[in-house]
N, C-alpha and C positions, 0 to 999 in steps of 0.2 A: 504494500500500500504506500501511496505517496500523498503529497499535499492535495493534489487534485482529487484523489479518491476521498479523503476525509472531507474536503470542502463540498463535494457533490452530495455526500450523504447528509451532511449538516444542513445543506440547502434544502434537501428533500424533507427533513424534519421541520425546517422553518416554513415550508409551504404546506405542511401536513394539516389535516383537520383534527388531528389528535392533540388538541390544545392542552390537555391535562399533562401529557408526557413529553411533548415536543421540546420544551425548554430544557428539561432535565437531560433528555437523551442527547441533544445537541451540545449542551454544556459538558456532558461526560466525554464526548468525542474530542472536544477542545482540550480537556484535561489530559486525555491520552496523547494528544499532539505535544503538549507541554512536556510530559514525561519522556517522550521519545527525543525531543530536543535536548533535554538534560543528559540523555544517554549518548548524545553525539550524532544523532541521525542527520544525514545530509539530504534525505529524501522527503522528510516531513518537517515543514516549518510553518508556523502560524503566520497568516498574513491578513490583510484587510478583509478579504472575502470570508475568511474563517470567522472573524469577529462579527462581521456584518450578519452572517447567517445565524450565529448564536444569539446575538442581541435581538435579531428579528424574531427568532423562535420564542425568546423570553417575553418580549413585549406583546406578542400575540396571545400569550397564555391567559391573560386576564386575571392572574392570581394576585392576591393582595400585596405581596412584596415584590412584584415583577419589576417595578421601577428601581428599587434598590439593587436588585440583582443586575439589571441592565447597566446601571450606573457603575457598579463594581467592575463589570467587564470592560466598559469604556475606559475607566481609569487604568485598568490593567494594560490595555492596549497602548494608552498614552505613555505609561511607564516604560514599556518595551521600546517604543519609538524614541523616547528621550535617552534611553540607554545606548542604543546602537545606531539610531538615525536611519534605519532601513525605510526607504520610501514606501515599501509595500506594507508597512505597519502604520503609516500616517493616517489617523482618523480623519474623516471628511465631514462636511456639513450634513450629509444624509445620516451618518451615524449619530452625530450630536443631536440632530432633529428627532431621530427615533427615540432617544432617551428623554428628550424634552417632552415629546408627545406622550410618552409612557407616564411621565409624572403628571402631565395635564389630565390624563384619564384616570389617574389614581384617586382613590377615595380616602387616602391618608391625610390627616391634618398637616397643614403646611406644605402640601404638594406643589402649590404654585411657587412658593419660595424656592423649593428644590429645583423646579423647572428653570427659574430665573438664574439660580446658581450655576446650572449647567451651561447656560448661555454665557455667563460671566467667565466660566472656565474655558469655553471655546474662544472668547475674545482674548483671554490671557495667553492661551496656547498659540493662537494665531500671532499675537504680538511678539511672542518670544521666538517664533520660528520664521516669520516673514522675511526678515533681513537675510538670514542664511539661504533661504530659498531664492530670494532675489539675486543674491551673489552667484548662486549656482546657475541660475538662468542666464545671467550676464556672461558667465564664462563659457557655458555649453551652447548658448544660442537657442535653447529650448523655450517653449512657450511658458506662460504663467499658469498652466493647468493645475499644478499642485497648489498654488496660491488660491486659485479660484475654488478648488475643491475644499479648502480649509476655511476660507473666509466666511464669517457669518453674513447672512443676507436677510432680505425682507421675510422670506419663508421661515427662517430660524426665529426671528423676532416675533412673527405672528404666532408661532407655536407657544411662546411664552405669554403673549397677549391672550391667547385662547385659554391658557391655564388660569390666568387671573379673571377673565370674563366669566368663567364657570366655577369660580371659587366662592365659598361662603364666608371667607375671612372678611372682617370688617374693613380692612384696608384695600380690598380687592379693586374697587373702582378707582381709588386714588392711584394705586400702582399702575393700573392699566392706562389711565390717562397720562401718567408721568412717562411711561414707556412710549406711548404714541407721540408725545411732545418731543421726546428724545430722538425719535426717528425723524421727525420733521426738522429738528435742529441739525441733525447729522446730514440729512439730504441737502438742506440749504447751505451747509458749509462745504458741499461738494462731494459727499460720499453717495454715489449712485446706489450702492448696495443697501443703503438704509432707507431708500425712498418708501414711505408708507403707501399702501394701496387701499382699495375699497374694503378689503377684508380687515385690514388694520383698523380703519375708522369704524367699521361695523362692530368689531369686537370691543373697542374702547367705549363706544356708545352703549353697547349691550351690557357692559359691566356696570355702568351707571343706572341703566334701566332696571337691573336686578338688585341694585344696592338698597339697603335699609337705612342708609344715612339720610339725615335731614337735608333737603334741597337736592337730592340725587337727580330727580327728573329735570330740574333746572340746569344742572351740570351737563346732563346728556344733551339738552337743547342748545346750550352755549357752545358745546363742541361741534354740533351739527352746523350751527349758524356761522361759526368761525370758518369752516370749510366752504360754506356757501358764499361768504362775503370776501374771501381772500382775493387779493389782486392777481395772484398767480394760481392757476388751477393745478395743484399738486395732487389732491385727492378729490374726485367728484363723488359726492354722496349718491347712493342709489336708493331704491325703494326699501331695502332692508334697513338702511340707516334711519330713514324717516319712520318706518314702522316701529323700530326700537324706542324712539322718542315718544311716539304716540302711545305705545304700550306703557311706558314709564308714567305718563300722566294719567292714563285711563286706569291703571292699577290702583292709583291713589284717589280715584273718584274725581279728578280734576278734568271734567269733561270739556269745559270750554277751551282749556289749553290743548287737550288732545285734538279737538276739532280744528283749532287754529293751525296745528301742524298739518292736518289733512288739507286745509285750504292753501297752506304754503306749498304743498306738493303740487296742487293744481296750478298755482301761479308759476312755480318753477318749470312745470311741464310746458306751459304756454310760452315762457321766455325761451326755453330750449328749442321749441319748435320754430320760433321766429329766427333763432340763430342757426337753425338746421343742425342742432346737436341732439344727441340721444335724450329722449324724454324721461322724466321721473314721474310715473303715473301711479296713483294709488291702486292697490289690488284688493282682493276680498279681505285679506288680513287687516289692511288699513281701515276699511270701513267697519269691520266687525269690532276692532279695538275701540273705535270711537263710540259705537253703540254700547259696548260693554262699559265704557267710561260713564256714559249717561245713566246706565243701569245702576252703577255703583254710587252715583252722585247724591242720590236721595232728594233731589230737587223737584219741586212740583211740576216744572216744565219738562222733566226728563222723558216721559213717554212720548210727547210730541216731538221733541228734538231727536230722540232715537228713531222715531218713525220717519222723520224727514231725511235722516241719513240713510235709512233703509231704502226709501224711495229713490234717492239719488243713486245709490248703488244699483238698484234694480233697473232703473231707466238707463243708466250708463252701460249696463251689460246687454241691453236689448237693442 
């Protein structure tokens, strides 16, 4: 057996539907590779593919401690790379992202902080190795592929945003907005890899929409408004962004505010049509959230206002 043999079997376990056993079986094979290396084998050497398969199998398992196990394997790989500098052992953005996403899906307390810590670890790792990789590229004339594989990007950061957006921690919305603002600042300073996209904005707004903090709905609205009013179009809000703000007000029974966001969507759609840009038009979720807001408001005019929104939605769809 050689490295390819082991990697192929581990990949088979990573792709297996046997979620209960796949992680353990793949990890067991990786341990066999480690022992063979210690015995001096020249045919069996762990590489990026080996660790990618094992981490993939672990993250797919859904077990309670999957994120901790995946993180341990990532750090083991980083330690090996730091020790011998073998480019075949250099972790990449995909591997870091797998571990971040595993923490994001974890039900453990503090999982969002652990996801953010992995992103910080990636930035630190990239910072320590980018100069040596740049020097190697200058000498050999090769491309910056290794640098690109290692460098954190919008997808990496969005994975952390997703962790905070779905966290029940009191600080979740504050952290999500802070990360979004950090992305904006990085992009405006010239880092294209940090440019926030619609997913980034939606997650930051969603975090405020779900927050229990006082004024959370207003913070969601202000974030949306900032992107609408910006001189430079960095992130264009979409229907999901608007719906998250509508839901934030509706959930609190602030029906007038929810309805005002619905009207803002209609105005934005008309302006975009005039400018021949993609429209932002309310969908069924938008209308239903406003109706729900009126239902929760407890105001005397609530039934009539809810009925008016219903008619608007019905007529609009006919």
